[in-house]
TORPA-4810 file (N, C-alpha, C, O; in nm, 3 decimals):
<nodes>
NODE_1_10.537_11.886_21.004_10.473_11.861_20.879_10.328_11.854_20.891_10.274_11.790_20.981_M
NODE_2_10.263_11.918_20.803_10.118_11.926_20.805_10.047_11.812_20.732_10.080_11.784_20.617_R
NODE_3_9.949_11.745_20.798_9.883_11.635_20.729_9.768_11.695_20.641_9.705_11.797_20.669_K
NODE_4_9.748_11.614_20.527_9.638_11.656_20.441_9.529_11.557_20.480_9.547_11.436_20.488_K
NODE_5_9.414_11.620_20.503_9.298_11.536_20.540_9.200_11.514_20.423_9.117_11.423_20.424_Y
NODE_6_9.214_11.603_20.323_9.122_11.590_20.203_9.203_11.570_20.081_9.303_11.640_20.065_M
NODE_7_9.170_11.484_19.998_9.244_11.469_19.872_9.202_11.578_19.789_9.095_11.635_19.808_K
NODE_8_9.290_11.612_19.690_9.251_11.711_19.590_9.143_11.655_19.499_9.149_11.537_19.465_Q
NODE_9_9.048_11.732_19.459_8.941_11.684_19.378_8.988_11.670_19.234_9.082_11.736_19.190_S
NODE_10_8.923_11.587_19.170_8.939_11.560_19.028_8.853_11.660_18.947_8.742_11.693_18.986_S
NODE_11_8.909_11.709_18.833_8.822_11.794_18.743_8.687_11.731_18.710_8.593_11.804_18.679_P
NODE_12_8.675_11.603_18.716_8.547_11.538_18.678_8.451_11.514_18.799_8.340_11.462_18.783_T
NODE_13_8.496_11.551_18.914_8.417_11.522_19.045_8.274_11.580_19.030_8.180_11.522_19.084_A
NODE_14_8.255_11.690_18.959_8.130_11.752_18.958_8.050_11.732_18.821_7.952_11.802_18.794_W
NODE_15_8.094_11.637_18.740_8.038_11.627_18.611_7.893_11.618_18.604_7.833_11.684_18.518_L
NODE_16_7.830_11.541_18.687_7.675_11.527_18.687_7.612_11.654_18.711_7.520_11.691_18.638_E
NODE_17_7.657_11.730_18.816_7.581_11.865_18.843_7.618_11.961_18.730_7.532_12.039_18.687_V
NODE_18_7.734_11.960_18.685_7.775_12.053_18.582_7.681_12.028_18.460_7.626_12.123_18.404_Q
NODE_19_7.664_11.903_18.421_7.575_11.865_18.308_7.440_11.921_18.326_7.383_11.977_18.233_L
NODE_20_7.380_11.907_18.454_7.246_11.943_18.487_7.231_12.103_18.472_7.134_12.155_18.416_K
NODE_21_7.336_12.174_18.529_7.335_12.312_18.523_7.346_12.364_18.383_7.280_12.462_18.348_A
NODE_22_7.427_12.303_18.304_7.451_12.344_18.162_7.314_12.312_18.087_7.265_12.399_18.014_T
NODE_23_7.258_12.204_18.101_7.130_12.173_18.028_7.029_12.282_18.078_6.959_12.335_17.991_N
NODE_24_7.015_12.321_18.205_6.916_12.410_18.246_6.943_12.555_18.190_6.850_12.627_18.154_A
NODE_25_7.068_12.593_18.185_7.101_12.727_18.126_7.064_12.720_17.976_6.993_12.806_17.925_L
NODE_26_7.113_12.613_17.907_7.091_12.604_17.765_6.944_12.613_17.727_6.906_12.682_17.632_L
NODE_27_6.856_12.535_17.809_6.715_12.523_17.780_6.652_12.664_17.806_6.572_12.713_17.726_K
NODE_28_6.687_12.724_17.912_6.633_12.865_17.935_6.667_12.958_17.817_6.580_13.029_17.766_F
NODE_29_6.796_12.957_17.773_6.839_13.056_17.669_6.769_13.022_17.537_6.734_13.111_17.458_C
NODE_30_6.749_12.888_17.514_6.681_12.856_17.386_6.539_12.890_17.398_6.489_12.944_17.299_Q
NODE_31_6.465_12.869_17.498_6.329_12.900_17.525_6.303_13.058_17.510_6.200_13.104_17.462_E
NODE_32_6.404_13.131_17.556_6.390_13.269_17.552_6.468_13.337_17.442_6.506_13.454_17.450_H
NODE_33_6.488_13.257_17.337_6.539_13.307_17.210_6.669_13.391_17.213_6.686_13.494_17.149_N
NODE_34_6.761_13.332_17.299_6.893_13.404_17.310_6.969_13.390_17.179_6.998_13.276_17.142_Y
NODE_35_7.001_13.491_17.107_7.078_13.477_16.979_7.222_13.502_16.985_7.285_13.515_16.879_K
NODE_36_7.285_13.511_17.109_7.424_13.528_17.110_7.502_13.423_17.045_7.477_13.305_17.067_D
NODE_37_7.600_13.462_16.961_7.683_13.364_16.886_7.759_13.269_16.972_7.799_13.162_16.925_P
NODE_38_7.783_13.307_17.104_7.855_13.214_17.188_7.774_13.098_17.243_7.821_13.012_17.317_R
NODE_39_7.642_13.103_17.201_7.557_12.981_17.239_7.627_12.855_17.189_7.620_12.751_17.254_M
NODE_40_7.693_12.863_17.075_7.759_12.744_17.027_7.850_12.676_17.123_7.859_12.554_17.130_V
NODE_41_7.922_12.767_17.201_8.015_12.715_17.300_7.938_12.647_17.424_7.988_12.552_17.483_H
NODE_42_7.818_12.702_17.459_7.743_12.644_17.560_7.690_12.507_17.513_7.697_12.409_17.587_L
NODE_43_7.640_12.501_17.396_7.599_12.372_17.343_7.718_12.274_17.335_7.701_12.157_17.371_E
NODE_44_7.832_12.313_17.292_7.952_12.228_17.287_7.996_12.190_17.424_8.044_12.078_17.443_A
NODE_45_7.984_12.277_17.522_8.021_12.238_17.657_7.926_12.134_17.708_7.969_12.037_17.771_C
NODE_46_7.791_12.152_17.682_7.708_12.039_17.711_7.732_11.911_17.661_7.720_11.810_17.730_K
NODE_47_7.769_11.910_17.533_7.796_11.781_17.459_7.925_11.726_17.513_7.933_11.604_17.528_N
NODE_48_8.024_11.803_17.544_8.139_11.754_17.597_8.124_11.691_17.736_8.186_11.588_17.764_A
NODE_49_8.042_11.754_17.826_8.013_11.706_17.949_7.932_11.566_17.935_7.958_11.470_18.007_L
NODE_50_7.844_11.564_17.847_7.767_11.437_17.829_7.854_11.327_17.783_7.822_11.211_17.810_A
NODE_51_7.960_11.353_17.718_8.060_11.256_17.668_8.175_11.234_17.769_8.275_11.169_17.740_E
NODE_52_8.156_11.291_17.885_8.260_11.293_17.992_8.400_11.348_17.953_8.503_11.307_18.006_K
NODE_53_8.398_11.440_17.859_8.525_11.501_17.800_8.549_11.634_17.877_8.531_11.742_17.820_K
NODE_54_8.588_11.627_18.007_8.593_11.744_18.087_8.686_11.848_18.034_8.653_11.966_18.042_I
NODE_55_8.801_11.815_17.982_8.902_11.916_17.936_8.840_11.993_17.817_8.869_12.111_17.801_N
NODE_56_8.755_11.927_17.732_8.690_11.993_17.621_8.582_12.085_17.679_8.571_12.200_17.636_M
NODE_57_8.503_12.039_17.774_8.403_12.128_17.837_8.462_12.251_17.900_8.407_12.360_17.894_A
NODE_58_8.578_12.229_17.961_8.641_12.344_18.027_8.683_12.452_17.924_8.666_12.571_17.947_I
NODE_59_8.738_12.405_17.806_8.783_12.485_17.698_8.658_12.566_17.636_8.671_12.683_17.602_E
NODE_60_8.539_12.498_17.624_8.420_12.562_17.573_8.370_12.670_17.676_8.330_12.780_17.639_E
NODE_61_8.375_12.633_17.802_8.342_12.721_17.913_8.423_12.849_17.901_8.368_12.959_17.908_Y
NODE_62_8.548_12.834_17.885_8.652_12.947_17.881_8.610_13.044_17.764_8.639_13.163_17.771_K
NODE_63_8.545_12.995_17.663_8.504_13.075_17.539_8.384_13.153_17.562_8.336_13.215_17.468_N
NODE_64_8.325_13.156_17.689_8.204_13.226_17.716_8.238_13.332_17.826_8.228_13.302_17.945_I
NODE_65_8.277_13.456_17.785_8.312_13.557_17.883_8.191_13.597_17.965_8.081_13.609_17.911_P
NODE_66_8.210_13.620_18.102_8.105_13.658_18.190_8.154_13.777_18.279_8.273_13.790_18.307_L
NODE_67_8.062_13.859_18.318_8.089_13.964_18.412_8.114_14.114_18.362_8.160_14.197_18.440_G
NODE_68_8.084_14.145_18.240_8.098_14.286_18.197_8.013_14.317_18.080_7.932_14.237_18.034_G
NODE_69_8.033_14.436_18.035_7.952_14.476_17.919_7.993_14.393_17.795_8.110_14.373_17.763_N
NODE_70_7.888_14.347_17.731_7.905_14.267_17.604_7.941_14.119_17.638_7.974_14.044_17.546_G
NODE_71_7.935_14.077_17.761_7.967_13.947_17.804_7.829_13.865_17.780_7.724_13.921_17.750_C
NODE_72_7.844_13.735_17.798_7.736_13.635_17.776_7.616_13.672_17.877_7.499_13.662_17.840_F
NODE_73_7.647_13.710_17.989_7.547_13.735_18.093_7.493_13.877_18.084_7.411_13.918_18.167_N
NODE_74_7.536_13.949_17.987_7.488_14.098_17.971_7.368_14.088_17.878_7.374_14.134_17.764_D
NODE_75_7.263_14.030_17.923_7.138_14.014_17.852_7.017_14.015_17.942_7.015_13.955_18.050_W
NODE_76_6.913_14.086_17.894_6.791_14.086_17.956_6.681_14.013_17.888_6.611_14.074_17.807_W
NODE_77_6.658_13.882_17.916_6.555_13.807_17.848_6.419_13.856_17.864_6.378_13.896_17.973_P
NODE_78_6.343_13.855_17.752_6.215_13.897_17.766_6.125_13.781_17.806_6.152_13.668_17.767_E
NODE_79_6.028_13.805_17.876_5.934_13.693_17.927_5.870_13.618_17.809_5.835_13.682_17.710_P
NODE_80_5.856_13.491_17.816_5.791_13.418_17.712_5.679_13.334_17.749_5.607_13.277_17.666_V
NODE_81_5.662_13.327_17.896_5.554_13.260_17.952_5.457_13.356_18.030_5.497_13.460_18.082_Y
NODE_82_5.340_13.319_18.034_5.235_13.402_18.090_5.268_13.449_18.238_5.240_13.561_18.282_E
NODE_83_5.331_13.352_18.309_5.364_13.378_18.453_5.490_13.457_18.479_5.520_13.492_18.593_H
NODE_84_5.566_13.484_18.371_5.690_13.549_18.383_5.677_13.702_18.382_5.591_13.756_18.312_E
NODE_85_5.761_13.773_18.458_5.779_13.922_18.441_5.927_13.945_18.388_6.010_13.854_18.383_T
NODE_86_5.947_14.064_18.353_6.089_14.101_18.309_6.189_14.074_18.414_6.299_14.025_18.388_D
NODE_87_6.147_14.111_18.546_6.242_14.084_18.660_6.262_13.939_18.691_6.371_13.900_18.733_E
NODE_88_6.162_13.859_18.674_6.166_13.716_18.702_6.258_13.651_18.592_6.347_13.571_18.624_F
NODE_89_6.235_13.685_18.470_6.317_13.624_18.363_6.460_13.659_18.383_6.549_13.574_18.372_A
NODE_90_6.484_13.786_18.413_6.625_13.826_18.440_6.684_13.751_18.556_6.795_13.699_18.544_E
NODE_91_6.616_13.743_18.665_6.672_13.676_18.782_6.690_13.530_18.756_6.788_13.476_18.809_A
NODE_92_6.610_13.459_18.683_6.629_13.324_18.658_6.756_13.309_18.564_6.836_13.217_18.584_V
NODE_93_6.772_13.394_18.468_6.883_13.382_18.369_7.016_13.404_18.457_7.116_13.332_18.448_F
NODE_94_7.005_13.507_18.539_7.131_13.539_18.617_7.170_13.419_18.715_7.284_13.374_18.729_Q
NODE_95_7.057_13.376_18.779_7.091_13.261_18.877_7.142_13.132_18.802_7.231_13.059_18.849_A
NODE_96_7.081_13.109_18.685_7.130_12.988_18.609_7.278_13.002_18.564_7.360_12.911_18.573_L
NODE_97_7.303_13.125_18.513_7.435_13.159_18.467_7.541_13.145_18.577_7.648_13.087_18.560_T
NODE_98_7.500_13.206_18.696_7.602_13.198_18.804_7.624_13.061_18.846_7.739_13.022_18.868_E
NODE_99_7.517_12.980_18.860_7.535_12.843_18.911_7.621_12.767_18.809_7.710_12.692_18.850_R
NODE_100_7.597_12.783_18.685_7.671_12.712_18.581_7.815_12.756_18.582_7.902_12.669_18.577_W
NODE_101_7.847_12.883_18.587_7.981_12.931_18.592_8.059_12.879_18.720_8.175_12.838_18.712_S
NODE_102_7.984_12.885_18.841_8.049_12.846_18.961_8.082_12.698_18.956_8.190_12.658_18.998_R
NODE_103_7.996_12.617_18.906_8.016_12.470_18.893_8.125_12.441_18.799_8.209_12.355_18.826_L
NODE_104_8.127_12.508_18.692_8.238_12.486_18.582_8.374_12.528_18.633_8.476_12.466_18.602_M
NODE_105_8.373_12.634_18.712_8.502_12.691_18.762_8.561_12.593_18.860_8.682_12.595_18.880_S
NODE_106_8.484_12.511_18.920_8.550_12.404_19.015_8.641_12.313_18.928_8.751_12.281_18.972_L
NODE_107_8.604_12.274_18.818_8.689_12.181_18.727_8.805_12.264_18.673_8.915_12.210_18.660_S
NODE_108_8.786_12.392_18.641_8.897_12.467_18.598_9.009_12.473_18.709_9.125_12.443_18.683_V
NODE_109_8.970_12.511_18.832_9.051_12.521_18.944_9.123_12.384_18.971_9.242_12.382_19.002_E
NODE_110_9.050_12.270_18.959_9.106_12.135_18.983_9.206_12.100_18.878_9.305_12.035_18.909_A
NODE_111_9.185_12.140_18.753_9.282_12.112_18.645_9.399_12.192_18.651_9.502_12.153_18.596_S
NODE_112_9.391_12.311_18.718_9.504_12.397_18.728_9.597_12.367_18.846_9.711_12.413_18.857_N
NODE_113_9.535_12.284_18.934_9.620_12.255_19.055_9.726_12.159_19.049_9.794_12.137_19.148_A
</nodes>
């Protein structure tokens, strides 16, 4: 019989970092005038995380498709600050989106286990 050395994580284990990542992505999108209608799901995800309602946050996360044409991350933000370039704005958006998605997926995996 094999011993388990690590307990299975709770879907709420990453709540604090998920909220920080969601806030950062939301702020970037708002400052760069992202008009995607799925922004309401990102805002709702943030609110659910702030209220520690992880299951609601997961459902809102699942309403934001990633990874293909027409998906949420299929966007090239235009620079809005003097120091930004097109490449920089795109790289920051992609990095924020990837981190947010990776952190949110941890709770999805834990809730499915």
